N, C-alpha and C positions, 0 to 999 in steps of 0.2 A: 504493500500500500504506500502511496505517496512517493514512489521511487523517483519520479522525474523531479518533483519538488525538492526532495531530499538532496538529490545530486546538485541541483542548481544553487540551493542554499549553501551547501558545502563549498562549492566553488566561490560563491560570493564572500563567504567568511574567511576564505584563504587569503583574501586581499590584504588583511591586516598583519599577516605573518611577517616577522622580521622587524616590526616597528617597536620602539621602546615606549611610546606614549600614544594614546588615542587622540588624534587631532581632527579638526573639522574637515581637512582635506581627505584623509584616508577613511573617515567615517562616511562622508558624502559618497565616495566612490563605492564603498561596500554596500551602503543602503540603496544606492541606485540599482545594483544587481539584485538585492533582496526584494525590492519593490517589483522589479521585472519578473522575478521568480514567482512571486505571489500572483501577479496578473496572469502569467502563463498557466498558473494552476486554477484560473477562473475565479479568483477572489475578487469581490466587488472593489472597484477602483477607489472609492472613498475609504473603505476599510483598509486597503493596502497602504494608502497615503497616510492615514492616521496611525497605522501600525509603525511605519518607518519613522514618522515624526516622534512618536513616543520613545522608540529605541534611541533615536538621535539625542533627545533631551537627556536621557539617562546616561548615554555614553560620553558625551562631550565633556572634556575637562577632567574626567576621572583618571587618577593616577593608576598605573598598572600595579595591582597588588603583588606583594612579594612572591607569592607562589603561582601567579598567573601571568601569561603573556597576553598581549592585546587581543589576539584571536580568541583565546579561551574566555576572556572577560566579555567579549562581544557575544560569543556563543551563549554564555550565561544570561546576558541581558535579553537576547533574542528568545531564548528558551522561556524565560519568565513572561515575556510579552505574548508568546504563542500560547502559553498556559492560560493567561488571563483572557486572551481572545476567544479561546474555546470554552470559557466558563469559569476557570480558576479552580473551583472545588468540585469534588465528585458528589453527585446528587442521586440518592437512592430512590427506589420506588415506594410509593405509599401503599401499604397493605392494611390500612384501616378498614372499617366497615364490616358488616356481617350479612352477606358475604362482601368481599372486596370486588368491586366492579371496575374492570379495565376496558376502556373503549379504544379500539384501534381505528385510526383514520389514515388516509393517504390515497394517492392515485393508483389506478390499475397498472400493474407491472412493477410497482415499487418493492415488491417482496413482502407485502403486508400479511397475506395468509400464511406464508411460510414462517414469518417471524412470530405470528400468533402462536404457532406450534412450538417454536423455539422457546418463547417466553413461558408457555405452559409447561414445557419440559424442565426449564430452569427452576420455576417455582415449585414444581413437584419434587425434583431431585435435590435442589439446594436449600429450599425453604420448607420442605415437607408439607406442602399444601395439597389439598384436594381440589383439583381444577376442572372446570367445565368450559369447553370451547363452544361458542355459539356462532352458527352460520347465518349471517344477515344479508348476504349478497343475493337478493331475490331475483336478480336479473341474469346471473350467470350460473346455471346448474353446475358447471364445471368447477366453480369456486367452492361450492359446498362439498362436492365430491372430493376435491383436493383437500379440504379441511378434514373430511372423514378419513382419508388415507393417512394424513399427518397424525390425526388423533389415534388411529389404530397403531401406527408406528411407535408412538411414545406411551401408549397405554392410558390415554385420557379420553373421557367421554365427550362426544360431540352432540350438541343439541341443534336440531333443525326441524322445520315444519314444512313438509311437502305441500305445495299448493297455496300456502299462505304468502301473500304479496305485501304484507304489512310488517316492515322491519321493527317498528316500535312495539307492536303487539308481540312479535317473536321475542324481542329482548326482554320484555316484562314477564312473559311466560317462562323464559329461560331462568330468570332470577328466582321465580317461584319454585321451579323445578330444582334449582340448586339448593334452596333452603330446605326443601322436602327430602333431599338426598344427601345432606351433610357435605355439600361442596362449599368451601370457604373462599374460592376465587372464581369469578366469572369473567372470561375474556371474550368480548364481542367483536367479531370480525365483520366490519361493515363493507358495503359495496364501494368499489373504486371506479373512476372514469379515466378516459384517456386525457382529459383536460378538466380544469375547474369549470363547473357550470352551476347555474342558480338552483336547478332541481337537486343536484347532488348536495349542495350546501344546506338547502332547506331540510332534506331528509336526515342528514347526519346531525343537524342542529336539533331536530325533533327528537331523535334518539337520545341525544345528550341531555335534553331537558327532562325526558321521561325517566331515564335510569339514574340520573345524577351520579355519574361515576366518580370513584375516588381518584382514578388516574385516566387521563385522556392522552394518548400517545400519537404523535404524528410520525408515520413511517416514510422515510425518504430514500430514494436510490442515490447513493453517494457519488455515482458516476455521472450524474446529470448537472453538477455544478450550480451555476447561478439560477438556472430554471428551477432547481429544487428549492432554493432559498426563496424565490418569488412565490412558489406554490405554498411553501410553509407560511409565508406572511398572509396569503389569502385564507388559508385554513384557520390560522390563529385569530384573524379578525372576526371570524364567525364562532369558533369553538373556545378560544382562549385556552388552548391545550396546556398540559402540564410539562411535557417533555418531548424530546425528539429521539427517534431511533434511526441510525444510519445503517443501511444494508449494503451488501456487496462491496465491503471494504477489502475483500480478498482479490478484487479485480483491479483493472488499471485505473485506479482512483486518482484524479488530478488533485483533489483536496479542497476545492473551492467551497463545497457545501459544509464540510466539517469546520473550516476556518471562518466562514461568514455567518452561519445560521444563528449563532448566539447573539451576535451584534445586531442582527436585523429583527429577530422576534423576541429577544431577551428571555429565551427559555433554554434550559439546560439540555444538552445531549445526555440521555440516560443510558442507552444501550447501543452496542454496535453488533452487526452481523458479520462474521469473518469467514463464512464458508457455507456449503450446502447442507452439511450434516446438522441434525437437530441439536447437537451440543455446541454448535459454532456460534455462541453468543457470549459477549463479554460486557460487564459493567464498564461504562466509559469513564476513564480517568484522564482529565485534561493534561496533567503533568506528565503522565506516562506516554501519552500520545505525542506530546511535544518532544520528549526524548527520542521517540522513534523517528519522528520527522527529521530530527537533526542527526540521525545515525548513531544515537547513543544506546540503542537497544531498549529493552524493557525487562530487566532481570527480575523485578518484583513479580510481574505477571507470570513470567516463566516458572519461577519457584512456586507460585500459587497453583499453577496448573499441575506441576509435578506432585505437589502435596495432595491434590485432589485424587490422584491415582495411588497415593502412598498408603500401604497397609502395613501397620507395625508388626502384626503377627507373621505375615508373609515375609517381611524384611528379616525378622529374627530367624525364621526357617532357612532363608537364603544365606544368612551369615553363617549358620551352622554348617550348611553344605559347602560353602566356600572354605571354611576352616578345615573341613575334613577332605578337601579336594574332591567333592562329589558334585560340583557344579556341572550340569549337563545341558544338552540342547533343548530339553523341555523348559528348563529355567530361562535359557536364552530367549526362547520363543515367548515366554510370559513377559519378559522385559520389553520385547518388541511391541507386544500388544498394548502395554501400558504407555509406551511412547506414542503410538498411533492414536490413542484415546485423548492425548493432549491437544490435538488439532493438526492442521495441515503443516507439512514440513516447511513450506515457504514462510508461513506465519511464525513458526517456532524459530527459524533461522533469523527472522527479522527482529526477534527479541534479544538476540545475542549481540552485545555491543561490538560494532565494527564488522560483523559478519554480513549484514545486509549489503554494505558497500562492497566488501570483498567478493561477494558472490552474486553481484547484481546482474551479470551477463550469463549466469548459469541457471538452466531450467531445473528447478528442484521438483522432482516428480513424487507425488504422494504414493505411487505404486513402487517406490524404490525397494521396499522390503519384500515384494512379491516373490522375487527369485530366491531370496534367502528362505522364506517360509516354505516355498515349494520343495527346496532341497531338504529342509528339516522334516517336512511331512512325508518325504520319500524314504526316510530312515525307519528302521525297525525300532520298537521300544528299547531293545538292548543297546542299539547304536546311539540312541538319543541320551540314554542314561549313562552309558560308558563309551564316550567317543574314541577311546584308545583302541577299541576293537575294529575300527574302520580301516580296512586294508585296501589294496589296489583294486581287487575284484569287487569289493563292496562299493567303492567309489564309482566304478563303472555302472553298477546297478542303480545307485542313487541318482547319478547324472541322467541315465536313461529314463528313470521314473519321474524325474522333475523337469524334464525337457531342457536340461542345461548341459554344460560340458564338464569333463573331469577337471579341467583347469579351474572352473568356477567353484566346484566342490572343494578343490585344494585351497583356493583362496579363502573360502569361508572357514575351512578348518584352521588355516593359519591365523585369521582374524580372531576366531574363537579362542585359540590357544593364547594369543597375546592378551585378550580381554580377561581370560581366566587368571593369568599371571598377575595382571594389574589389580584385579579384584582381591587376589590373595595378599598382595602387598598392602592393599587398603585395610586389611584386617589388623594392621599395626596400630600403634597409638595415634598417629596422625589421622588415619582413616576414621577411627572411632570418634575422635574429637570433632571431625568434620560432620559426621552423621548426627552427633549430639547437637551441634550448632544448627543443623538443618531442622531438627525436631524442635529446637527452641524457638524457631521462627514461626511455628504454627500458631 
C-alpha cells in the first residue's frame, strides 16, 4: 500500500542529507517535492498546501538535535504531521446498546458487503459477540446472496426477507429478531448505487432515523482517491456518520483518500480492509500508518498479529521437542500455517522496517508456501516425524508425489536443517529471554 507515495516521499526527504542545519533554502526544496508527492497521490490541493506549510513552520530555525541529522529530524516532523492529518488518535468502535446496531453505508463496488462480513467476523472472534448480519439491499438479489455466502463462511446468521421491498421494515424486524435470539450486535448492510442520488440518500436516511444506530460507518474504496472523499462528504451531510472504513488497501492505493478524508469530513478512519480473506481487517492506527508510508514499517502491528496466533501450550510443547531434537516436518508445517493466518505476505513484509523499500520490485506471492506444503504432505508420517530417514530413493518418491524436483526437496531439507539448528541455539539463555520479552508485550 502507498508504494508510489512512499518512494516519492523518501526521495524528497533525501534532499536534506549532508546538511548541518535546516534552512529555508533546503526546507523549501524538500517541501516542494513533498507537496508534489502528495498531489500525485491524489491528495486535495488545499490539504497538500496546508500540510507542507505546517511542516515548514515546525522545521525552520530548528537546530539539529545531537542524535539526529536534518533528514531524520524532517522525517520526524513529516511523520507527526501525517499522523495528525489522518486523525492523530486511534478511535475504536462503539459497542453500546442492546443490541448494538451498526449501519453500513457506501457506494456499490466499495466492498461494503464484504466488509460487513469482515466486521462481523472481527466482532465474533475478537470481541466474543453474537452477531446478526442483515441484508437490506432490496434491489440486488445478488447482494443478499453474497451476504449469505459470507455469513455461512464465518458462521454468522444472516437475516433477510424475501419479497419485502421495504428496507426500514426489514431493519426493524431484524432488530426484533436479534433481541429474541440473544444477538448483541446487528450489522445492517444497506443498498449501494453507482453514484450518489437523492433516492439513495432518502432511503438510507430513513433507515438511520428508524434504527438509531450506535455506529454508522461509511465504506470507501481507497483506490478511488478524491472521488471517494467527495462521496464521503455527500454521505456525511445526510447521515453525519461516525467513522470511515477504507477497503482495498492491499491494492495499488495512491493514498489520497486515507490522507484527505479526515480533513474534509472531520470523522475518524476506524477500520481498514487489507485483503480478500474474512480476517483481513485491521483497526486503523494513524501513527502506524504514517510509519508505513515513510518506510519505517509497523513492528507493533506485526507483533500483535503474531501474538494472535500464539498458543502458550503449543509453544511449550514445541520447546520440549526442540530441546530433545524431535522437531519434525509436522511442526514445521504448523509454523507455516500460523504465518499464513497472519495475513498476506506482501502486507507482512510491509510491516518490517526497510523491507518494503528493499523488496519493492519483487512480487511476493501468497502461494509461496504451496510447494513446501506439497513436499511435506508427500512424506510418510515417519518421514515427517524423523527427517533423518529420508534417503535418495525417498526423495525421488517425495518429489514425484509433490510435483516438484529432487533439487527442490534437497533445498527444503537443507533449509529445515538450518532452521532446526537455529531453533536449538535459541533454547539458550538469550532465546528464553527473548521469548519472555515477547510474552511480556501481550
